[in-house]
ZAMARGU-4260 file (C-alpha; in steps of 0.2 Angstrom, whole numbers, plus 5000, padded with zeros to 4 digits):
<rodrens>
0) 4985/5173/4706 | 5000/5164/4715 | 5005/5169/4732 | 5021/5179/4732 | 5034/5181/4746
5) 5039/5193/4751 | 5024/5205/4746 | 5026/5224/4744 | 5036/5222/4728 | 5023/5231/4717
10) 5028/5247/4725 | 5047/5245/4720 | 5054/5258/4709 | 5067/5247/4701 | 5079/5248/4686
15) 5090/5237/4676 | 5090/5218/4679 | 5080/5221/4694 | 5066/5229/4684 | 5066/5214/4672
20) 5065/5202/4687 | 5050/5212/4695 | 5042/5211/4678 | 5044/5192/4677 | 5038/5192/4695
25) 5022/5201/4690 | 5019/5189/4675 | 5022/5174/4686 | 5010/5180/4699 | 4996/5184/4687
30) 4998/5168/4677 | 4999/5154/4691 | 4985/5151/4702 | 4985/5151/4721 | 4990/5133/4722
35) 5008/5140/4718 | 5019/5150/4729 | 5033/5162/4723 | 5048/5166/4734 | 5059/5179/4725
40) 5076/5186/4729 | 5081/5172/4739 | 5097/5173/4748 | 5105/5157/4756 | 5121/5154/4766
45) 5129/5140/4774 | 5145/5135/4784 | 5158/5125/4776 | 5168/5115/4788 | 5164/5127/4802
50) 5177/5140/4794 | 5168/5151/4781 | 5152/5155/4773 | 5146/5151/4756 | 5133/5164/4749
55) 5121/5162/4735 | 5106/5170/4727 | 5091/5163/4718 | 5080/5173/4707 | 5064/5164/4710
60) 5059/5148/4719 | 5042/5141/4715 | 5033/5128/4725 | 5020/5118/4716 | 5004/5111/4722
65) 5013/5095/4727 | 5027/5103/4735 | 5039/5100/4721 | 5052/5114/4720 | 5058/5124/4704
70) 5072/5136/4705 | 5072/5149/4691 | 5088/5158/4686 | 5084/5173/4675 | 5098/5181/4664
75) 5092/5196/4654 | 5101/5204/4640 | 5115/5196/4629 | 5124/5180/4634 | 5141/5173/4629
80) 5143/5155/4624 | 5160/5150/4628 | 5171/5134/4630 | 5168/5135/4649 | 5150/5136/4647
85) 5136/5150/4645 | 5142/5166/4653 | 5135/5183/4658 | 5146/5198/4658 | 5143/5212/4671
90) 5152/5228/4673 | 5164/5221/4686 | 5164/5202/4684 | 5158/5188/4674 | 5147/5174/4680
95) 5147/5157/4674 | 5129/5152/4673 | 5131/5132/4674 | 5141/5134/4690 | 5129/5147/4697
100) 5114/5135/4694 | 5123/5121/4702 | 5129/5130/4717 | 5112/5137/4721 | 5103/5121/4719
105) 5115/5112/4730 | 5115/5126/4742 | 5096/5125/4744 | 5097/5106/4745 | 5109/5107/4759
110) 5098/5119/4769 | 5083/5108/4766 | 5091/5093/4771 | 5093/5099/4790 | 5074/5100/4790
115) 5069/5084/4781 | 5083/5073/4784 | 5083/5057/4773 | 5066/5062/4766 | 5068/5064/4748
120) 5066/5083/4742 | 5065/5085/4723 | 5073/5102/4717 | 5071/5106/4698 | 5080/5120/4688
125) 5075/5131/4674 | 5085/5144/4665 | 5075/5159/4659 | 5084/5171/4646 | 5070/5181/4638
130) 5082/5191/4628 | 5093/5178/4620 | 5092/5163/4609 | 5104/5149/4615 | 5113/5142/4600
135) 5123/5127/4609 | 5110/5121/4621 | 5122/5110/4630 | 5133/5125/4635 | 5120/5130/4648
140) 5123/5115/4658 | 5105/5111/4658 | 5095/5099/4647 | 5087/5109/4632 | 5069/5107/4639
145) 5075/5116/4655 | 5080/5132/4645 | 5067/5145/4641 | 5075/5157/4629 | 5068/5170/4618
150) 5061/5158/4606 | 5051/5148/4620 | 5046/5162/4632 | 5029/5162/4625 | 5027/5144/4633
155) 5035/5150/4650 | 5020/5146/4661 | 5016/5129/4652 | 5034/5124/4655 | 5034/5128/4673
160) 5017/5119/4676 | 5023/5103/4666 | 5039/5102/4678 | 5030/5104/4694 | 5014/5093/4689
165) 5012/5078/4702 | 4998/5068/4708 | 5004/5068/4725 | 5000/5082/4737 | 5009/5084/4753
170) 5003/5100/4764 | 5016/5096/4777 | 5029/5096/4766 | 5024/5113/4758 | 5022/5121/4776
175) 5040/5115/4781 | 5047/5122/4765 | 5038/5138/4767 | 5044/5140/4785 | 5062/5137/4779
180) 5062/5149/4764 | 5053/5163/4774 | 5066/5161/4787 | 5080/5164/4774 | 5070/5179/4767
185) 5069/5185/4786 | 5051/5189/4783 | 5042/5197/4798 | 5026/5207/4799 | 5029/5225/4793
190) 5022/5233/4809 | 5025/5250/4801 | 5011/5248/4788 | 4997/5260/4788 | 4983/5256/4801
195) 4967/5251/4793 | 4976/5241/4779 | 4966/5225/4776 | 4982/5215/4771 | 4998/5213/4782
200) 5012/5218/4771 | 5028/5208/4773 | 5046/5215/4770 | 5063/5208/4769 | 5074/5216/4782
205) 5092/5220/4777 | 5100/5215/4793 | 5096/5226/4807 | 5091/5223/4824 | 5079/5209/4823
210) 5092/5196/4821 | 5107/5200/4831 | 5100/5210/4846 | 5093/5194/4852 | 5110/5185/4852
215) 5115/5196/4867 | 5115/5187/4884 | 5116/5196/4901 | 5110/5192/4918 | 5099/5199/4924
220) 5093/5203/4906 | 5091/5221/4904 | 5094/5228/4886 | 5093/5246/4881 | 5092/5248/4862
225) 5095/5265/4855 | 5091/5265/4837 | 5088/5278/4824 | 5072/5278/4813 | 5071/5264/4802
230) 5083/5253/4811 | 5070/5240/4815 | 5066/5243/4833 | 5048/5239/4832 | 5052/5224/4821
235) 5064/5218/4835 | 5050/5221/4847 | 5038/5210/4838 | 5050/5197/4836 | 5054/5196/4854
240) 5036/5196/4858 | 5032/5182/4847 | 5048/5172/4853 | 5042/5174/4870 | 5025/5166/4867
245) 5033/5152/4857 | 5043/5148/4872 | 5028/5148/4883 | 5032/5164/4892 | 5020/5179/4894
250) 5026/5195/4886 | 5020/5213/4889 | 5023/5225/4876 | 5020/5244/4880 | 5022/5259/4869
255) 5017/5277/4870 | 5007/5279/4854 | 4989/5273/4855 | 4988/5270/4835 | 5004/5260/4836
260) 4998/5249/4850 | 4982/5246/4842 | 4990/5240/4826 | 5002/5229/4835 | 4988/5221/4844
265) 4979/5218/4827 | 4994/5208/4820 | 5001/5200/4836 | 4999/5182/4841 | 4987/5178/4856
270) 4996/5174/4872 | 5003/5191/4879 | 4997/5209/4883 | 4999/5224/4871 | 4995/5242/4878
275) 4999/5260/4880 | 5005/5265/4898 | 4987/5272/4901 | 4979/5258/4893 | 4988/5245/4905
280) 4983/5256/4920 | 4964/5257/4914 | 4965/5238/4912 | 4972/5235/4929 | 4959/5247/4937
285) 4945/5236/4931 | 4954/5221/4937 | 4955/5228/4954 | 4936/5233/4954 | 4939/5252/4953
290) 4938/5257/4935 | 4944/5274/4930 | 4930/5288/4929 | 4934/5295/4912 | 4921/5309/4915
295) 4931/5315/4930 | 4943/5330/4931 | 4959/5321/4927 | 4957/5303/4922 | 4975/5302/4915
300) 4982/5308/4933 | 4970/5295/4941 | 4978/5281/4930 | 4996/5287/4934 | 4992/5288/4953
305) 4986/5270/4952 | 5001/5264/4943 | 5012/5272/4956 | 5003/5262/4970 | 5000/5246/4962
310) 5010/5231/4968 | 5005/5215/4957 | 5004/5198/4965 | 5014/5184/4958 | 5000/5178/4946
315) 5000/5195/4937 | 5019/5195/4933 | 5025/5195/4916 | 5041/5185/4909 | 5045/5198/4897
320) 5044/5217/4896 | 5046/5226/4880 | 5045/5245/4880 | 5044/5253/4863 | 5046/5272/4860
325) 5055/5273/4877 | 5061/5291/4873 | 5042/5296/4876 | 5041/5288/4893 | 5047/5296/4910
330) 5057/5289/4925 | 5041/5285/4935 | 5033/5275/4921 | 5048/5265/4919 | 5050/5261/4938
335) 5032/5256/4938 | 5033/5245/4922 | 5049/5235/4929 | 5038/5230/4945 | 5027/5220/4933
340) 5040/5207/4928 | 5046/5191/4938 | 5063/5192/4947 | 5070/5182/4932 | 5061/5191/4919
345) 5069/5200/4904 | 5067/5218/4900 | 5070/5227/4883 | 5069/5246/4882 | 5069/5253/4863
350) 5071/5271/4860 | 5076/5285/4848 | 5082/5302/4856 | 5079/5310/4838 | 5060/5304/4840
355) 5058/5313/4856 | 5044/5326/4851 | 5038/5330/4869 | 5055/5335/4876 | 5055/5322/4890
360) 5071/5319/4900 | 5081/5303/4896 | 5075/5289/4908 | 5089/5283/4920 | 5092/5264/4917
365) 5107/5260/4928 | 5118/5245/4924 | 5108/5240/4908 | 5118/5233/4893 | 5116/5247/4879
370) 5115/5243/4861 | 5116/5256/4848 | 5111/5255/4829 | 5113/5271/4818 | 5108/5263/4802
375) 5091/5266/4794 | 5086/5251/4784 | 5069/5258/4778 | 5072/5275/4770 | 5079/5275/4752
380) 5097/5281/4751 | 5095/5296/4740 | 5081/5302/4751 | 5090/5300/4768 | 5105/5309/4760
385) 5094/5324/4756 | 5086/5324/4774 | 5103/5324/4781 | 5108/5339/4770 | 5091/5347/4773
390) 5093/5347/4792 | 5111/5349/4792 | 5113/5335/4805 | 5129/5335/4816 | 5128/5316/4815
395) 5121/5311/4798 | 5111/5295/4798 | 5117/5281/4785 | 5104/5272/4774 | 5107/5253/4771
400) 5091/5252/4761 | 5093/5242/4745 | 5083/5256/4736 | 5091/5272/4729 | 5074/5280/4729
405) 5069/5298/4721 | 5072/5315/4726 | 5061/5324/4739 | 5047/5335/4731 | 5043/5351/4740
410) 5029/5362/4737 | 5027/5380/4746 | 5013/5389/4752 | 5013/5408/4757 | 4996/5411/4765
415) 4986/5399/4776 | 4972/5398/4763 | 4984/5389/4751 | 4989/5375/4763 | 4974/5363/4758
420) 4976/5367/4739 | 4995/5363/4740 | 4991/5347/4750 | 4979/5342/4737 | 4992/5345/4724
425) 5004/5335/4733 | 4991/5320/4734 | 4988/5323/4715 | 5007/5321/4711 | 5007/5305/4721
430) 4992/5297/4712 | 5001/5302/4695 | 5016/5293/4701 | 5006/5277/4702 | 5003/5276/4721
435) 4988/5269/4726 | 4977/5279/4739 | 4980/5265/4752 | 4999/5268/4751 | 4998/5286/4753
440) 4998/5294/4771 | 4996/5313/4775 | 5005/5318/4789 | 5004/5336/4797 | 5018/5344/4806
445) 5007/5351/4819 | 4998/5340/4832 | 4979/5336/4830 | 4975/5349/4842 | 4983/5364/4832
450) 4982/5357/4814 | 4972/5367/4802 | 4968/5350/4794 | 4960/5342/4809 | 4942/5346/4805
455) 4942/5339/4787 | 4937/5322/4783 | 4938/5326/4765 | 4950/5338/4755 | 4946/5340/4737
460) 4941/5324/4729 | 4950/5314/4742 | 4940/5305/4756 | 4951/5304/4772 | 4954/5290/4785
465) 4955/5302/4799 | 4954/5300/4818 | 4939/5309/4825 | 4936/5316/4843 | 4925/5301/4846
470) 4928/5285/4855 | 4919/5269/4857 | 4914/5260/4873 | 4931/5253/4875 | 4940/5270/4873
475) 4946/5266/4855 | 4947/5281/4843 | 4934/5281/4830 | 4940/5285/4812 | 4931/5292/4797
480) 4929/5281/4781 | 4942/5285/4768 | 4956/5277/4758 | 4970/5290/4762 | 4977/5290/4780
485) 4979/5306/4788 | 4986/5309/4805 | 4999/5320/4815 | 5018/5316/4814 | 5017/5313/4833
490) 5004/5299/4831 | 5012/5291/4816 | 5028/5287/4825 | 5033/5269/4823 | 5023/5267/4806
495) 5027/5271/4789 | 5020/5271/4771 | 5027/5269/4754 | 5022/5288/4750 | 5022/5302/4763
500) 5014/5318/4760 | 5021/5328/4775 | 5011/5344/4775 | 5009/5360/4786 | 5028/5361/4789
505) 5029/5378/4796 | 5042/5385/4809 | 5050/5401/4814 | 5067/5394/4818 | 5076/5377/4814
510) 5078/5373/4833 | 5079/5355/4841 | 5061/5353/4840 | 5059/5357/4822 | 5073/5346/4817
515) 5066/5331/4826 | 5048/5334/4819 | 5054/5335/4801 | 5066/5320/4804 | 5052/5309/4811
520) 5039/5314/4797 | 5052/5312/4783 | 5057/5295/4788 | 5041/5288/4789 | 5042/5286/4770
525) 5048/5270/4762 | 5048/5276/4744 | 5043/5293/4741 | 5042/5310/4751 | 5033/5325/4746
530) 5034/5340/4758 | 5021/5355/4759 | 5031/5369/4768 | 5027/5387/4771 | 5038/5400/4762
535) 5044/5408/4779 | 5051/5390/4784 | 5060/5389/4767 | 5068/5406/4771 | 5074/5400/4788
540) 5081/5385/4779 | 5090/5395/4767 | 5096/5407/4780 | 5102/5394/4792 | 5121/5393/4792
545) 5129/5376/4788
</rodrens>
């Protein structure tokens, strides 16, 4: 099976030409071995004479075992053969295919030239039109052997292999091309993926914080980023962390949520430190030779007292401080963390007031530069529109996701004994929709201490990957074996899953706390959301004035 970048495309619910391209991608992936790499949906841009940008889009870029490059342009449906060449009509425009192929090829060649200089980079082109037989082969602007139309599509794979065949193998060239193309795709580790997944998912960010926030320059560098759910705050944090290490600096990443910190630590490069505030205090206590007594009356207070008194020596300073989930921190914690960076160090504070589930006061960060992002890139547009209406938000959040998505499904339970059967029903629905168990996460509206689902490691036929009230020698939470993740909405902040079953949603009034919990839980989904709600909550929503 070929390597595909970015991954996660199997979960897309696409229609029209995009669905046809996903089908082609699946075919290529299944029929080319892992000596081939496929990059799909590649967008490139370049500056002409320093005045304007030229944008292009390539459907597929395939890198063969030797490092040869093949660009594939797919045109589904009916085409027109005109005096100006082969054309594809869309509802709002007409595209000249020979011009598009030439422009895309030249644009990619131009970008690669910056990396390889005078070294020769061979780029081949192929037109794939699976529904149309080209009558005048010369009209496509390509040699006939570089056109795979409906009459030749059964030979698609053999044609690709024949174009990319070569006796030379240049791993260094392949590596450089990979870095260039993944940079165009803006691929970064998807830190919101479910903890316990064995494969790191990759995602293509549609703009967002990870790119332009790092263009800000201030002295001293103190940047407070206030971003809504799905705006890319944790992706930004990871990008800053990786850049710091690449520059030979020492970063410290701190967040409130232990599952998020553990997951970040599992995918981050070596060279910095990742911890929750209390984990950091525990590590410092051990370094000082006075480890925290977790069997004592109040170990967390002991850790906080230690941090209040701790003064690091210069060898223990960090160059960059990255605080994620800042809305869950308090003023004393913020002051203590800022003591840990060098005088010239950089500090990033990332927060979302809508995700303040603990009712903490806003931390005062005087004279910091503030950057706000109110766009959600993660939640499908239709879903976020429904969430806005559902909660009657005064300031609706706009989705810039490239996916329309489906409507939210809601199941209701009247009595408490109906909760688990309705939750099982919601999982059944997700499975029937085609979601793998590893791509489903069950979130409880209540915290683990008060949830009726906490005692269960299995509901119905589904084995759950659930946090246990047990810990290893390092203080790490132990989990039950299972394929379906289950956790509280509080502990799942900062993460996401393709399909979210948001259960045990039950409130007496739609107050600020209820709104925030629902918003956080609902926006964990990247594709599908199923809510299991009490009927009394349904009545509250129906009687809440707009």
